[in-house]
C-alpha positions as CSV (number, residue, x, y, z in Angstrom):
1,M,-77.0,-44.1,-4.5
2,L,-75.1,-47.4,-5.0
3,G,-73.0,-46.0,-7.8
4,R,-72.0,-43.0,-5.6
5,A,-71.2,-45.2,-2.7
6,V,-69.0,-47.4,-4.9
7,D,-67.2,-44.3,-6.2
8,D,-66.7,-43.0,-2.7
9,A,-65.3,-46.4,-1.6
10,L,-63.0,-46.6,-4.6
11,A,-61.8,-43.0,-3.9
12,Q,-61.1,-43.9,-0.3
13,L,-59.3,-47.1,-1.3
14,A,-57.1,-45.0,-3.7
15,Q,-56.3,-42.6,-0.9
16,T,-55.4,-45.4,1.5
17,C,-53.1,-47.0,-1.2
18,A,-51.5,-43.7,-1.8
19,E,-50.9,-43.2,2.0
20,I,-49.4,-46.7,2.2
21,R,-47.1,-46.0,-0.7
22,Q,-46.1,-42.7,0.9
23,R,-45.2,-44.6,4.1
24,D,-43.3,-47.3,2.3
25,E,-41.5,-45.1,-0.3
26,G,-41.3,-41.8,1.6
27,P,-42.3,-38.4,0.2
28,D,-41.1,-37.1,-3.1
29,L,-39.3,-33.8,-3.4
30,T,-38.7,-32.1,-6.7
31,I,-35.9,-29.5,-6.8
32,A,-35.4,-27.3,-9.9
33,V,-31.9,-25.9,-9.9
34,I,-29.7,-24.0,-12.3
35,P,-26.8,-26.1,-13.8
36,S,-24.0,-24.2,-12.1
37,I,-25.5,-24.8,-8.6
38,A,-26.4,-28.4,-9.3
39,S,-22.9,-29.4,-10.6
40,W,-20.7,-27.4,-8.3
41,W,-22.6,-27.1,-5.1
42,L,-25.7,-29.1,-4.6
43,V,-24.9,-32.6,-6.1
44,P,-21.5,-32.9,-4.3
45,K,-23.3,-32.3,-1.0
46,L,-26.5,-34.3,-1.5
47,Q,-25.4,-37.4,0.4
48,G,-25.5,-35.3,3.6
49,F,-29.3,-34.6,3.1
50,Q,-30.0,-38.2,2.1
51,R,-28.3,-39.4,5.3
52,L,-30.4,-36.9,7.3
53,C,-33.7,-37.7,5.6
54,P,-33.3,-41.2,4.0
55,N,-37.0,-41.6,3.4
56,V,-37.2,-38.5,1.1
57,R,-37.0,-39.4,-2.6
58,L,-35.3,-36.5,-4.5
59,H,-36.0,-35.5,-8.1
60,L,-33.6,-33.0,-9.6
61,V,-34.5,-31.1,-12.7
62,Y,-32.8,-28.1,-14.4
63,A,-34.2,-24.6,-13.8
64,V,-33.6,-23.2,-17.3
65,P,-35.5,-21.1,-19.7
66,G,-38.2,-23.1,-21.6
67,V,-38.6,-25.7,-18.7
68,S,-41.8,-25.5,-16.7
69,L,-41.2,-25.1,-12.9
70,E,-44.8,-25.9,-12.1
71,G,-44.1,-29.3,-10.4
72,A,-41.1,-28.1,-8.4
73,D,-41.3,-28.0,-4.6
74,I,-38.0,-26.0,-4.5
75,V,-36.4,-23.7,-7.0
76,I,-32.8,-22.6,-6.7
77,Q,-31.7,-19.8,-9.1
78,A,-29.4,-16.8,-9.5
79,H,-30.8,-13.3,-9.4
80,K,-29.5,-9.8,-9.2
81,G,-31.0,-7.6,-6.4
82,V,-33.9,-8.6,-4.3
83,V,-36.3,-11.3,-5.4
84,D,-40.1,-10.6,-5.3
85,I,-41.9,-13.9,-4.3
86,P,-45.6,-14.5,-3.5
87,A,-46.5,-14.5,0.2
88,S,-47.4,-18.2,0.0
89,Q,-43.8,-19.1,-0.7
90,V,-40.6,-18.8,1.3
91,T,-37.4,-17.4,-0.2
92,V,-34.0,-17.3,1.3
93,R,-30.6,-16.1,0.1
94,L,-28.3,-19.0,-0.1
95,M,-25.1,-17.5,-1.2
96,H,-23.6,-14.5,-2.8
97,G,-22.7,-14.7,-6.5
98,I,-19.6,-12.6,-6.4
99,T,-17.0,-13.5,-9.0
100,Y,-13.2,-12.9,-9.3
101,P,-10.9,-13.4,-12.2
102,A,-9.4,-16.9,-12.0
103,C,-7.8,-19.6,-14.0
104,S,-6.7,-23.3,-13.5
105,R,-3.3,-24.1,-12.0
106,G,-2.4,-25.6,-15.3
107,Y,-3.0,-22.5,-17.3
108,F,-1.2,-20.4,-14.6
109,E,1.9,-22.6,-14.6
110,K,2.0,-22.7,-18.4
111,A,1.6,-18.9,-18.7
112,K,4.4,-18.3,-16.2
113,E,6.8,-20.2,-18.6
114,S,6.0,-17.7,-21.4
115,V,8.3,-14.8,-22.1
116,D,5.2,-12.6,-22.1
117,F,3.5,-13.7,-18.9
118,A,-0.2,-13.8,-19.6
119,T,-1.7,-11.5,-17.0
120,I,-5.4,-10.6,-17.0
121,D,-4.8,-7.8,-19.5
122,S,-3.1,-10.0,-22.1
123,G,-4.4,-13.5,-21.3
124,E,-7.2,-15.4,-23.0
125,L,-10.6,-14.4,-21.6
126,L,-13.5,-16.8,-21.2
127,H,-17.1,-15.5,-21.1
128,D,-20.3,-16.8,-19.5
129,E,-23.1,-16.1,-22.0
130,T,-22.0,-12.5,-22.7
131,M,-19.0,-10.2,-22.3
132,E,-21.0,-8.1,-19.8
133,V,-19.3,-9.2,-16.6
134,W,-15.7,-8.6,-17.9
135,T,-16.9,-5.3,-19.2
136,Q,-18.3,-4.4,-15.8
137,W,-15.1,-5.5,-14.1
138,M,-13.0,-3.3,-16.5
139,R,-15.1,-0.3,-15.6
140,T,-15.0,-0.8,-11.8
141,T,-11.3,-1.4,-11.8
142,G,-10.5,1.5,-13.9
143,R,-8.5,-0.4,-16.5
144,I,-8.8,1.9,-19.4
145,T,-6.5,-0.1,-21.7
146,F,-8.2,-3.4,-20.8
147,S,-10.3,-4.8,-23.7
148,P,-12.8,-7.6,-22.8
149,D,-13.6,-8.1,-26.5
150,R,-11.6,-11.3,-26.9
151,G,-12.0,-15.0,-26.1
152,P,-14.8,-17.5,-26.6
153,I,-18.3,-17.2,-25.2
154,Y,-20.0,-20.2,-23.5
155,Q,-23.8,-20.4,-23.4
156,D,-23.8,-22.8,-20.4
157,F,-21.8,-22.3,-17.2
158,N,-20.8,-26.0,-17.1
159,L,-19.2,-25.5,-20.6
160,L,-17.3,-22.5,-19.2
161,A,-16.2,-24.5,-16.2
162,A,-14.9,-27.3,-18.4
163,A,-12.9,-24.7,-20.4
164,I,-11.5,-23.2,-17.2
165,F,-10.2,-26.5,-15.8
166,A,-9.0,-27.5,-19.2
167,G,-6.6,-24.6,-19.0
168,Q,-8.2,-22.6,-21.8
169,G,-8.0,-19.2,-20.1
170,I,-9.2,-16.8,-17.4
171,A,-12.8,-16.4,-16.3
172,Q,-15.0,-14.6,-13.8
173,C,-15.5,-17.4,-11.3
174,P,-18.1,-17.5,-8.6
175,V,-16.0,-18.2,-5.5
176,A,-18.9,-19.5,-3.5
177,L,-19.3,-22.4,-5.9
178,F,-15.6,-23.1,-6.3
179,E,-14.5,-23.2,-2.6
180,R,-13.1,-26.7,-2.8
181,E,-11.1,-25.9,-6.0
182,I,-9.7,-22.7,-4.5
183,Q,-8.7,-24.4,-1.3
184,S,-7.1,-27.3,-3.1
185,G,-5.2,-24.9,-5.4
186,S,-6.6,-26.2,-8.6
187,L,-8.2,-22.8,-9.2
188,I,-6.0,-19.7,-8.9
189,L,-7.5,-16.2,-8.1
190,L,-5.7,-13.5,-10.1
191,S,-7.2,-10.4,-8.6
192,D,-8.9,-9.2,-5.4
193,R,-11.2,-6.9,-7.4
194,P,-14.7,-8.5,-7.6
195,A,-17.6,-8.4,-10.1
196,N,-21.2,-9.4,-9.8
197,E,-21.5,-7.9,-6.3
198,D,-25.3,-7.6,-6.7
199,K,-25.8,-11.2,-7.7
200,S,-26.9,-13.9,-5.3
201,Y,-28.2,-17.5,-5.4
202,W,-31.7,-17.8,-4.0
203,M,-33.8,-20.7,-2.8
204,T,-37.5,-20.6,-3.0
205,L,-39.7,-23.1,-1.1
206,R,-42.7,-23.2,-3.2
207,R,-44.5,-25.6,-0.9
208,P,-43.3,-24.6,2.6
209,D,-46.2,-26.5,4.3
210,K,-44.6,-29.8,3.0
211,P,-42.4,-31.3,5.7
212,A,-39.7,-32.6,3.3
213,C,-39.6,-29.1,1.7
214,R,-38.9,-27.5,5.1
215,Q,-36.3,-30.1,5.9
216,F,-34.4,-29.6,2.7
217,G,-34.6,-25.8,3.2
218,D,-33.2,-26.0,6.7
219,W,-30.4,-28.4,5.6
220,A,-29.4,-26.2,2.6
221,T,-29.2,-23.0,4.6
222,S,-27.1,-24.7,7.3
223,L,-24.4,-25.3,4.7
224,T,-23.8,-21.7,3.8
225,D,-22.4,-18.6,5.6
226,L,-25.6,-16.8,5.1
227,G,-27.6,-19.7,6.7
228,A,-25.2,-20.3,9.6
């Protein structure tokens, strides 16, 4: 009996200490996010959430193959079509993933100086993981003479982005992620014909009963046209 009472007392003490730490340090929130969203959308905007909820401690991890998402409160990923999520979780479509052919201003200006101006058909193409998107774009635009089978392939989107802004060539760029760069003129759109029209960026609240999780979800959706 005494041993059980001591165990109960220690358990209660541990719970009390945890609650005190929670009040002092604030709740933790783990967000698993794909590299493209993290670098080009989420991280540049995070100060806004931290000003809104200064007591929430954020942990950002990559949502990539081979990395467990078990401990994540929120997962932000790209999917095609509609996402099937368990009823205990909440999923919202943050942004579309539509892409357009684009290049850096440096590449564009340098290409214009060439005798053979490097249009999409003759320019250096950059690929994100596979040539699939450029192939899809070729089919939907009806460019029979266009061959996507050229240019380097980048396994990671951030490597591709580095190549784009280093003036290495033309890529299919997700305009929702590059709004600032398009508005500033550092990224030039070369066509009004899109690709990846069935792709979207989705946010899943895996623990929607957690206040910090809901707060982040409300904040994130308020930043997008789909959440406005």
